[in-house]
Steps between C-alpha positions, in 0.01 A plus 500: 500500500718657232729783605507640147322832517400713202395863501268605217455877476207571274269788414260720693255459209261210460553463125878484520482251787275273295717532189808391695323237714647215295828571677362325809479163328839555339660565838357171624634325190849646525527468879286208623372563849578872484348712776381812322447848638305736273523878534227692321242777529196466722230456229661196332625338823209250532599349164797333669354368824426157351788491250721189515812540708404845632543520874486876545361806321651839587278794408676806361296809579664788318663758727672831449873507428491132395423404858325182388827369357678573827229312690531203265881498528470483880273197473713301255865600556546247782420202275743320274297466182554219252358727231361852473269577208409865454278596209497860621873539448559658840835565664381293795587180316870587512496596868400166649695172511406261219665214311326600179329818385253537215425869459287660231628798307370694204741335260257207504233716336554398139146512367384164630215442739574526869416135566776412255738755655469361851528146360830585333611669819453168679685312226191319376484403134122495512262767631416473869123519478328718761298317761248581772554300818148454639414385849176400671481833679483691172241261354288522815518881505393518136213257557381697804449804276381338177270219615256714706461738204424211266248358748340838566414584143772463240438128481729226367667536164836573341681810624693754299744696717559866416788720619414861412799632695859586412688727734749639251390804296367422154429132563138517614228456240224754583265374769183571302621269223518211744131557564430509127701181450296318764178618334616359165597169660164474675331534161725237339355144502845352572482661845149394594512398865846644558597707804716812487757541778710817533818437701727759657659641811349714777552826308359373172130552566416800274635356171319170562162662570372527138571130437317396818207727424472357149521144633209557737383181668752304293788686663745357755699762690860408586641853519692559822384167642833330567876506459669419170502123556128500583443710186702244305283222638191698398639537148568126507124449538444682169481345156636814329685815605509845340710776653723798452878459482540444874614259767165322494542433128827320572340317794224368275744378236721332761192332648429348159184696426429599138610863525446811289720799583406853386782728392544865411836677471715212630680213329240225488751277318732521802264534794198300390380209715723192487355158424331282237150638564578870481417776255516878480285778357689824438398849398762464226557143387813581301815393682716801582215748470283644775171675561318616816296229667197722444531405130415141592132464414235289670440314174870414468512360854170318459626329185814396687291359786292299254817362341635405844173330586483306176862387531485365854150449633350152486238336725787335687703817556645487854461808717679428824861572606 
């Protein structure tokens, strides 16, 4: 077994962890046989349990007076690290023994997308594409929730995943509009036989309710039904994804699903989903200009969903991670 150990300090946010997930493969390329320890927040931690080369995941629960950094230092200071990669730019990276340090700082923020920033940080000439590292546990957990609902009434058919949640202020499209969007899709012949699956965490129930109510018997409920990797596997069962600018949007894109991200007063040209099958719908479509997400109309989003459908849906479209 290799004695070359690498510490990867990443985010406490799901979206940022997904965006920088290409670093895992790059570590394995630069240091074959590397034994990787990942330090991250609790919500994104399951994303790394099946990642190549990862032998340990340390969960950073935020504490007062930066106590979480002290706890992490105690767990890693006794190891001689071949490399430390810290996309959070913490002082910790300079307080532990390492042959090489790769530490993010704000000077890297030069108006390029974050996937490109972390790729440059790692010395890669090409973007390190985000990736979801699925395992059988996640697939089984998703199936245990989805399949009984399909058998009980929703029936077989393509699934469109919906993520009506974004936890940062100003990023959530109003909940009632998700219901109106589902109603329009139900009336659209392209979506005959389709199922509508809201996805979210345990606290995301109220914003998802209008979409589920509108879906009726064609609804599949995956809100608060599993951890982030199970949610990713559920999204992997979908043929299309529509969601707010959120971690789940980035999960969908990294899982290879045709993905539409909804944007209000944030830089869609910088923070939109990454990948060849991704699109955005913004309340102001002019680069460098902004408008509240409430200005994003149901008709605008519906038209974007239709365009996504027509670009990527064929009878042979795969829908499994």
